[in-house]
C-alpha positions as a Python dict, from the first residue, in 0.01 Angstrom:
ca = {
    (1, 'M'): (0, 0, 0),
    (2, 'G'): (-231, -280, -18),
    (3, 'D'): (-484, -302, -292),
    (4, 'H'): (-768, -226, -55),
    (5, 'A'): (-594, 96, 8),
    (6, 'Q'): (-615, 196, -389),
    (7, 'T'): (-983, 120, -421),
    (8, 'G'): (-1133, 442, -290),
    (9, 'R'): (-1459, 467, -487),
    (10, 'G'): (-1518, 176, -627),
    (11, 'L'): (-1549, -231, -557),
    (12, 'A'): (-1383, -370, -263),
    (13, 'A'): (-1045, -524, -420),
    (14, 'S'): (-1112, -864, -265),
    (15, 'P'): (-1367, -1023, -90),
    (16, 'G'): (-1193, -1298, 97),
    (17, 'D'): (-1187, -1316, 449),
    (18, 'V'): (-949, -989, 639),
    (19, 'F'): (-1122, -1008, 946),
    (20, 'P'): (-947, -911, 1215),
    (21, 'A'): (-785, -648, 1135),
    (22, 'R'): (-464, -696, 967),
    (23, 'E'): (-111, -657, 1151),
    (24, 'F'): (93, -303, 1104),
    (25, 'D'): (416, -285, 1124),
    (26, 'A'): (600, -17, 1366),
    (27, 'A'): (636, 178, 1031),
    (28, 'A'): (295, 205, 927),
    (29, 'L'): (200, 273, 1321),
    (30, 'E'): (445, 533, 1351),
    (31, 'A'): (282, 694, 1032),
    (32, 'G'): (-9, 691, 1141),
    (33, 'R'): (63, 820, 1447),
    (34, 'L'): (239, 1116, 1313),
    (35, 'L'): (-56, 1196, 1059),
    (36, 'F'): (-269, 1230, 1352),
    (37, 'A'): (-70, 1393, 1564),
    (38, 'Q'): (-77, 1717, 1266),
    (39, 'E'): (-324, 1999, 1380),
    (40, 'C'): (-671, 1912, 1287),
    (41, 'R'): (-906, 2198, 1179),
    (42, 'F'): (-1270, 2227, 1144),
    (43, 'V'): (-1340, 2361, 765),
    (44, 'A'): (-1717, 2374, 702),
    (45, 'G'): (-2046, 2230, 834),
    (46, 'A'): (-2258, 2137, 569),
    (47, 'A'): (-2671, 2093, 632),
    (48, 'N'): (-2742, 2075, 252),
    (49, 'P'): (-2608, 1955, -46),
    (50, 'G'): (-2473, 2358, -164),
    (51, 'A'): (-2320, 2377, 153),
    (52, 'L'): (-2067, 2120, 92),
    (53, 'P'): (-1693, 2237, 65),
    (54, 'P'): (-1476, 2223, -227),
    (55, 'E'): (-1308, 1940, -252),
    (56, 'T'): (-942, 1979, -182),
    (57, 'L'): (-810, 1634, -12),
    (58, 'P'): (-855, 1277, 13),
    (59, 'E'): (-1176, 1214, 239),
    (60, 'I'): (-1291, 981, 469),
    (61, 'A'): (-1591, 972, 596),
    (62, 'F'): (-1757, 804, 950),
    (63, 'I'): (-2133, 729, 943),
    (64, 'G'): (-2327, 573, 1150),
    (65, 'R'): (-2639, 537, 1424),
    (66, 'S'): (-2708, 839, 1672),
    (67, 'N'): (-2472, 796, 1953),
    (68, 'V'): (-2285, 470, 1837),
    (69, 'G'): (-1986, 685, 1893),
    (70, 'K'): (-1863, 891, 1569),
    (71, 'S'): (-1722, 1222, 1737),
    (72, 'S'): (-1582, 1018, 2000),
    (73, 'L'): (-1388, 823, 1778),
    (74, 'V'): (-1283, 1144, 1567),
    (75, 'N'): (-1158, 1276, 1920),
    (76, 'A'): (-997, 980, 1993),
    (77, 'L'): (-791, 940, 1661),
    (78, 'T'): (-698, 1270, 1688),
    (79, 'G'): (-629, 1312, 2018),
    (80, 'R'): (-846, 1584, 2115),
    (81, 'R'): (-1092, 1602, 2337),
    (82, 'M'): (-1358, 1868, 2193),
    (83, 'L'): (-1262, 1833, 1775),
    (84, 'A'): (-1584, 1674, 1754),
    (85, 'R'): (-1847, 1771, 1975),
    (86, 'T'): (-2043, 1492, 2134),
    (87, 'S'): (-2392, 1469, 2239),
    (88, 'H'): (-2616, 1245, 2457),
    (89, 'T'): (-2931, 1386, 2312),
    (90, 'P'): (-2968, 1139, 1970),
    (91, 'G'): (-2977, 1291, 1644),
    (92, 'R'): (-2874, 1621, 1791),
    (93, 'T'): (-2602, 1650, 1531),
    (94, 'Q'): (-2746, 1740, 1187),
    (95, 'Q'): (-2488, 1818, 945),
    (96, 'I'): (-2158, 1701, 807),
    (97, 'N'): (-1865, 1851, 984),
    (98, 'F'): (-1572, 1843, 762),
    (99, 'F'): (-1208, 1850, 940),
    (100, 'D'): (-840, 1907, 775),
    (101, 'L'): (-601, 1688, 931),
    (102, 'G'): (-252, 1865, 871),
    (103, 'G'): (-316, 1980, 491),
    (104, 'R'): (-332, 1559, 401),
    (105, 'L'): (-680, 1408, 479),
    (106, 'M'): (-1019, 1539, 551),
    (107, 'L'): (-1186, 1360, 802),
    (108, 'V'): (-1592, 1396, 803),
    (109, 'D'): (-1851, 1331, 1004),
    (110, 'L'): (-2114, 1281, 930),
    (111, 'P'): (-2489, 1326, 1137),
    (112, 'G'): (-2617, 1022, 1297),
    (113, 'Y'): (-2933, 809, 1157),
    (114, 'G'): (-3203, 615, 1340),
    (115, 'F'): (-3310, 849, 1648),
    (116, 'A'): (-3687, 770, 1742),
    (117, 'S'): (-3816, 1107, 1781),
    (118, 'A'): (-3695, 1163, 1388),
    (119, 'S'): (-4009, 1306, 1196),
    (120, 'K'): (-4031, 1156, 816),
    (121, 'G'): (-3913, 1489, 715),
    (122, 'A'): (-3597, 1473, 942),
    (123, 'M'): (-3504, 1140, 812),
    (124, 'R'): (-3534, 1234, 457),
    (125, 'A'): (-3351, 1521, 456),
    (126, 'W'): (-3097, 1311, 607),
    (127, 'T'): (-3084, 1054, 358),
    (128, 'D'): (-3088, 1341, 67),
    (129, 'L'): (-2794, 1497, 226),
    (130, 'V'): (-2635, 1159, 307),
    (131, 'Q'): (-2677, 1044, -7),
    (132, 'H'): (-2568, 1307, -192),
    (133, 'Y'): (-2243, 1360, 0),
    (134, 'L'): (-2180, 979, -77),
    (135, 'T'): (-2253, 985, -465),
    (136, 'A'): (-2096, 1278, -524),
    (137, 'R'): (-1788, 1307, -359),
    (138, 'A'): (-1497, 1238, -631),
    (139, 'R'): (-1239, 1221, -327),
    (140, 'L'): (-1442, 1056, -89),
    (141, 'R'): (-1221, 753, -47),
    (142, 'R'): (-1336, 555, 233),
    (143, 'A'): (-1622, 514, 448),
    (144, 'C'): (-1629, 385, 788),
    (145, 'L'): (-1951, 269, 886),
    (146, 'L'): (-1950, 246, 1268),
    (147, 'I'): (-2120, 5, 1428),
    (148, 'D'): (-2204, -133, 1823),
    (149, 'A'): (-2032, -368, 1932),
    (150, 'R'): (-2283, -450, 2220),
    (151, 'R'): (-2545, -441, 1922),
    (152, 'G'): (-2389, -555, 1593),
    (153, 'I'): (-2574, -487, 1284),
    (154, 'T'): (-2944, -370, 1351),
    (155, 'D'): (-3192, -301, 1093),
    (156, 'T'): (-3190, 41, 1109),
    (157, 'D'): (-2793, -9, 956),
    (158, 'R'): (-2921, -207, 718),
    (159, 'P'): (-3059, 99, 476),
    (160, 'T'): (-2708, 257, 522),
    (161, 'L'): (-2529, -53, 411),
    (162, 'A'): (-2720, -85, 104),
    (163, 'L'): (-2693, 347, 28),
    (164, 'C'): (-2309, 284, 42),
    (165, 'D'): (-2319, 21, -159),
    (166, 'N'): (-2535, 138, -448),
    (167, 'A'): (-2307, 423, -431),
    (168, 'A'): (-2020, 205, -560),
    (169, 'L'): (-1792, 320, -243),
    (170, 'S'): (-1590, 115, -29),
    (171, 'Y'): (-1679, 106, 309),
    (172, 'Q'): (-1576, -86, 614),
    (173, 'A'): (-1700, -172, 951),
    (174, 'V'): (-1562, -41, 1237),
    (175, 'L'): (-1686, -192, 1583),
    (176, 'T'): (-1716, 85, 1876),
    (177, 'K'): (-1768, 63, 2230),
    (178, 'I'): (-1589, -335, 2262),
    (179, 'D'): (-1467, -238, 2597),
    (180, 'E'): (-1820, -278, 2715),
    (181, 'I'): (-1896, -644, 2582),
    (182, 'K'): (-1689, -993, 2727),
    (183, 'P'): (-1427, -1124, 2457),
    (184, 'A'): (-1630, -1422, 2390),
    (185, 'A'): (-1930, -1184, 2288),
    (186, 'L'): (-1699, -967, 2098),
    (187, 'A'): (-1595, -1251, 1909),
    (188, 'E'): (-1955, -1393, 1820),
    (189, 'V'): (-2064, -1008, 1715),
    (190, 'A'): (-1757, -954, 1495),
    (191, 'G'): (-1775, -1269, 1317),
    (192, 'S'): (-2155, -1189, 1235),
    (193, 'V'): (-2050, -842, 1102),
    (194, 'A'): (-1797, -996, 872),
    (195, 'A'): (-2050, -1244, 761),
    (196, 'E'): (-2297, -962, 674),
    (197, 'F'): (-2031, -760, 492),
    (198, 'K'): (-1972, -1038, 235),
    (199, 'R'): (-2334, -992, 72),
    (200, 'Y'): (-2211, -633, -7),
    (201, 'R'): (-2000, -580, -345),
    (202, 'A'): (-1846, -302, -224),
    (203, 'A'): (-1776, -376, 127),
    (204, 'H'): (-1430, -395, 210),
    (205, 'P'): (-1383, -718, 429),
    (206, 'E'): (-1126, -556, 717),
    (207, 'I'): (-1259, -462, 1076),
    (208, 'H'): (-1181, -257, 1326),
    (209, 'L'): (-1237, -368, 1703),
    (210, 'T'): (-1197, -24, 1889),
    (211, 'S'): (-1304, 163, 2242),
    (212, 'A'): (-1289, 545, 2208),
    (213, 'E'): (-1296, 543, 2622),
    (214, 'K'): (-1025, 294, 2650),
    (215, 'R'): (-808, 383, 2347),
    (216, 'L'): (-828, 36, 2240),
    (217, 'G'): (-782, -26, 1796),
    (218, 'I'): (-675, 344, 1739),
    (219, 'A'): (-335, 304, 1631),
    (220, 'A'): (-403, 62, 1387),
    (221, 'L'): (-719, 242, 1266),
    (222, 'R'): (-516, 534, 1250),
    (223, 'A'): (-209, 315, 1069),
    (224, 'A'): (-499, 228, 832),
    (225, 'L'): (-659, 567, 760),
    (226, 'A'): (-306, 671, 698),
    (227, 'E'): (-276, 487, 396),
    (228, 'F'): (-533, 738, 208),
    (229, 'A'): (-341, 1053, 303),
    (230, 'E'): (-182, 1252, 68),
    (231, 'V'): (201, 1223, 105),
    (232, 'A'): (366, 1445, 333),
    (233, 'P'): (596, 1737, 154),
    (234, 'L'): (964, 1662, 172),
    (235, 'P'): (1116, 1965, 409),
    (236, 'R'): (1267, 2220, 192),
    (237, 'S'): (1671, 2221, 206),
    (238, 'R'): (1811, 2565, 334),
}
């Protein structure tokens, strides 16, 4: 397991260039496939800090602006169409949803930010809830900050980068919807994201390029996230 997989809460292991995502060998890809083929069940939805469930497993959080594709990515990773509900209405998901993956890893879908119709009160409630989650969860190992490949990092995303950085939480960029952008433009956007992430101390330099629709980059992201999972129990001898 590389150093970056052990940082968890704390600063990223190295500021060096890992972009694009490293190559994974067959064993790592298979480990990711097997993990995400396990049963994935909904555990809890928390609309306020007091409703957060107990910490029982290492947690991976997915965060990003509304309609960036968080729920679609979680569904693609787990191979389930309706595990995380998707919506074409920005701001529909207003709670933090927890999914137990095979008793080895907790996938956490955070509510989206940046929807234009949100009131100041709603934005404050989002900030308070997410800030509490990011700073209070001892078993939170990595946050995946989803960025729409067609837009790159926007002014709406930057407060969240700062929020993760101030929480001293290891986080990394996952570009979504890469099938909707031409290769040359994608390379430019990804390079720009990598350059901006270097400015943040807790940001991990590895960037994953994904498409939930075309299932691009899903196997590599599974392999990377599997490094944070609890070791599978050995089968009982008869």
